N, C-alpha and C positions, 0 to 999 in steps of 0.2 A: 504494500500500500504506500509506503513512504517513497519508494523509487519512482512511481508514476507522478507523485506530487512534486518531487524534485525536478523531474524532467519537464513537467509543465511550467514550473517556476523558471527554469533556465530558458525555455522557449519564450515565455512571456517577457522575461527581462531583456530579451534581445530586440524587442519591437521598439520603434521610435516613440510610440505612444507611451510605453512603459518608461522609457528613458526620461521623457518629459515629466511624467508623473513622479518618478523617483527623485528627479532634480527638484521638483516643487516641494516634496516632502522632506528632503534631506536637511534643510536648516532646522526644522522643528525636531527632527530625530537627533541631530547632532547637539542641539541645545539641551534637550531632555537628558541624553546620555552623558554629556559633558558636565552638566550641573548636578548629577545624581550624587557623586561623592561629596561635593561641597555641602549639599543639602543634608546628607547623612551625618557628616561631621558636625554640622551646625544644629542638628536636631530639628531641621526644617521640613517636616513631613508634608506640610501643605504645598511646598514647591514640587515635591515628587508627585503628589496626588493631582496637581493642576494639569498634568499631561494627559489625564484620563478623561474620556467622554463620560457624560452623565450616566450612561448605561454600560460603561467599560467594565471589564472583568479581568481580575488578576488572579491567576492560579499559581500558588507557591509550589515548590518542589515536594512538599509533604502532602499536597492535595487540598490545603486550605484555600478557600475561595473568598475573595473580597470583591464586592459589587459596588461600583460607583466610587467617586473620589473620596467621600467621607470614610468608607470602609478601607480604602487603600491608605488613606492618611492614618487611620487607626493602626494598621499593620506596621507602618514605618515609625509611628510615634512610640511604639513599644520597644524600639531599639535604642539603648542608651548611647547617645552621641559620643560620649567620652571613650567608649570602647572601640570606635571605628578608627583604625590606624591607617587604612589605605584601601585601595580597590578601584573599581571602575566598571564601566559597561563598554564593551568593545564590539562594535558592529562589524560583522563579517560579510554581510551581503543584503541585497534588497531584491525583491521580485514583485510583480504586480498580479493582481487578481481581478476578477469581475467586480463591477460596481465601484471602480476607483480605489480599491484597497491596495495598500502597500504592505508587503510582508517583509519584516526585518528579522535577521537572526544573527546570533553572535555568542559572546561569552561574557557572563557577569562574574565579577570577582569581589570578594570582601575579605579584608584582613582585620580581624578583631583582636583586641588586646584584653586578656582576662584580668581578673583582680590580682593575680600573681605576677602580672607584667608580661607573661608569655603571649606571643602572637600566634594565631591560627589563621590559616588561609583556606577559604572555601571558594571554589570556582565551578561554574556549571553553565551549560548552554541555555539559551533562551530563544523564544520565538515571540515576536510582537507584531500585532496587526494594527496598522494605522489607517485612519480614514479622515478625509477633509470634511469638517463639519463647521458650518457658520463661518467659513473663511479661514479656519485654522485647522491644523492637523492634530488629531487626538488619538490616543490609544483606545481601541475598542476591545482588544483581547491581548493578554500578556501571559505567557506561560513560562514559568521558571522550572528548571529540571533539577 
């Protein structure tokens, strides 16, 4: 099932229409990804949640589901900002889908510092679906693995 989806994504990404759509979405994606670590370290969960559509869904690696910006904000508000030592969101590709959707995938990483000062690193792939709504690009689905 995954191989046909990836093939479709590669074919869609090659079209001029997809290239224009991805170019339009790229600034919003780069901003959200680039600001994520700063927001985590500042305890600014509202900035992270602002990237989500009103009906956006975030599925965490453990299966927890957050629906809408308020629930996404609550997820990130539960992370103590002082424990975030580093990390980032590293986009590895974009593809287009029907209805003007842009699929982004990559690697998310977080380095956390425990009470004992030891750092632990966790990295995992992600898949995010973006859609242009009311003139701006928003996350409608985000899957962390």
